[in-house]
LOVEXDREN-21627 format. One record per residue (C-alpha): residue number from 1; z, x, y; chain. Coordinates in steps of 0.05 Angstrom, whole numbers. Example, Ala and Ser with C-alpha at 12.3 -4.5 7.8 and 13.67 -1.06 7.14 Angstrom:
BEGIN
+-----+--------+--------+--------+--------+
| num |     up |   east |  north | chaine |
+-----+--------+--------+--------+--------+
|   1 |    156 |    246 |    -90 |      A |
|   2 |    143 |    273 |    -21 |      A |
+-----+--------+--------+--------+--------+
END
This chain:
BEGIN
+-----+--------+--------+--------+--------+
| num |     up |   east |  north | chaine |
+-----+--------+--------+--------+--------+
|   1 |    922 |   1159 |    183 |      A |
|   2 |    880 |   1163 |    125 |      A |
|   3 |    923 |   1108 |     97 |      A |
|   4 |    904 |   1065 |    149 |      A |
|   5 |    835 |   1066 |    143 |      A |
|   6 |    838 |   1050 |     65 |      A |
|   7 |    884 |    977 |     93 |      A |
|   8 |    840 |    965 |    157 |      A |
|   9 |    776 |    974 |    110 |      A |
|  10 |    806 |    936 |     51 |      A |
|  11 |    823 |    871 |     94 |      A |
|  12 |    759 |    874 |    138 |      A |
|  13 |    727 |    869 |     63 |      A |
|  14 |    778 |    812 |     51 |      A |
|  15 |    755 |    778 |    114 |      A |
|  16 |    681 |    793 |    103 |      A |
|  17 |    686 |    768 |     30 |      A |
|  18 |    724 |    699 |     55 |      A |
|  19 |    672 |    691 |    110 |      A |
|  20 |    610 |    698 |     64 |      A |
|  21 |    639 |    644 |     20 |      A |
|  22 |    650 |    593 |     71 |      A |
|  23 |    580 |    612 |     98 |      A |
|  24 |    551 |    600 |     17 |      A |
|  25 |    602 |    535 |     21 |      A |
|  26 |    567 |    510 |     83 |      A |
|  27 |    501 |    520 |     60 |      A |
|  28 |    508 |    489 |    -11 |      A |
|  29 |    540 |    428 |     33 |      A |
|  30 |    484 |    426 |     79 |      A |
|  31 |    433 |    432 |     19 |      A |
|  32 |    473 |    381 |    -21 |      A |
|  33 |    471 |    329 |     38 |      A |
|  34 |    397 |    342 |     57 |      A |
|  35 |    372 |    319 |    -16 |      A |
|  36 |    419 |    262 |    -17 |      A |
|  37 |    387 |    241 |     52 |      A |
|  38 |    314 |    259 |     16 |      A |
|  39 |    337 |    219 |    -43 |      A |
|  40 |    360 |    160 |     -2 |      A |
|  41 |    307 |    157 |     43 |      A |
|  42 |    256 |    165 |    -17 |      A |
|  43 |    280 |    104 |    -55 |      A |
|  44 |    271 |     62 |      8 |      A |
|  45 |    198 |     90 |     13 |      A |
|  46 |    185 |     68 |    -58 |      A |
|  47 |    214 |      0 |    -38 |      A |
|  48 |    157 |     -9 |     10 |      A |
|  49 |    116 |     21 |    -17 |      A |
|  50 |    118 |    -35 |    -73 |      A |
|  51 |    123 |    -85 |     -9 |      A |
|  52 |     55 |    -56 |     21 |      A |
|  53 |     21 |    -62 |    -50 |      A |
|  54 |     40 |   -135 |    -60 |      A |
|  55 |     18 |   -149 |     12 |      A |
|  56 |    -50 |   -116 |     -1 |      A |
|  57 |    -59 |   -153 |    -63 |      A |
|  58 |    -42 |   -217 |    -25 |      A |
|  59 |    -95 |   -197 |     32 |      A |
|  60 |   -140 |   -174 |    -29 |      A |
|  61 |   -145 |   -247 |    -55 |      A |
|  62 |   -143 |   -277 |     22 |      A |
|  63 |   -209 |   -244 |     28 |      A |
|  64 |   -234 |   -263 |    -37 |      A |
|  65 |   -227 |   -336 |    -23 |      A |
|  66 |   -244 |   -328 |     48 |      A |
|  67 |   -318 |   -309 |     24 |      A |
|  68 |   -327 |   -358 |    -27 |      A |
|  69 |   -317 |   -400 |     22 |      A |
|  70 |   -359 |   -365 |     74 |      A |
|  71 |   -410 |   -379 |     14 |      A |
|  72 |   -410 |   -447 |     10 |      A |
|  73 |   -412 |   -462 |     86 |      A |
|  74 |   -472 |   -411 |     81 |      A |
|  75 |   -497 |   -456 |     28 |      A |
|  76 |   -470 |   -527 |     63 |      A |
|  77 |   -511 |   -499 |    128 |      A |
|  78 |   -577 |   -488 |     85 |      A |
|  79 |   -568 |   -560 |     49 |      A |
|  80 |   -560 |   -593 |    121 |      A |
|  81 |   -638 |   -571 |    142 |      A |
|  82 |   -667 |   -604 |     85 |      A |
|  83 |   -702 |   -673 |     92 |      A |
|  84 |   -659 |   -698 |     33 |      A |
|  85 |   -595 |   -683 |     78 |      A |
|  86 |   -628 |   -720 |    140 |      A |
|  87 |   -648 |   -780 |     92 |      A |
|  88 |   -580 |   -792 |     66 |      A |
|  89 |   -544 |   -783 |    132 |      A |
|  90 |   -599 |   -841 |    155 |      A |
|  91 |   -588 |   -888 |    100 |      A |
|  92 |   -504 |   -878 |    107 |      A |
|  93 |   -496 |   -877 |    180 |      A |
|  94 |   -554 |   -909 |    207 |      A |
|  95 |   -574 |   -959 |    147 |      A |
|  96 |   -641 |   -936 |    158 |      A |
|  97 |   -697 |   -938 |     94 |      A |
|  98 |   -754 |   -914 |     70 |      A |
|  99 |   -818 |   -956 |     96 |      A |
| 100 |   -835 |   -966 |     16 |      A |
| 101 |   -767 |   -979 |     -4 |      A |
| 102 |   -743 |  -1051 |    -10 |      A |
| 103 |   -675 |  -1074 |      0 |      A |
| 104 |   -647 |  -1129 |    -43 |      A |
| 105 |   -589 |  -1168 |    -11 |      A |
| 106 |   -538 |  -1205 |    -53 |      A |
| 107 |   -552 |  -1282 |    -47 |      A |
| 108 |   -487 |  -1313 |    -10 |      A |
| 109 |   -461 |  -1375 |    -48 |      A |
| 110 |   -430 |  -1430 |    -18 |      A |
+-----+--------+--------+--------+--------+
END
């Protein structure tokens, strides 16, 4: 009876060692799979980060252009309210002149 116990215990130990090895292999496979997945996703995120950095730079350049344009428009708005602008438009579009100005017209030759 004692011999049976030893062989049964020995089988059980072998079975337990085999189970432990399979568990260790399974865990190793899962960890390796996770490492590969994280690496792939990390490179994908780096690509997206570069894309977003380029996009941010483009938007920053657009913002700068629009700020300059807004500044120019503000200067033009102030210029439009001046007497000089009113006189210029009156001369160009309406053909008006100041009372003290003398207009010289070229003579028509027949």
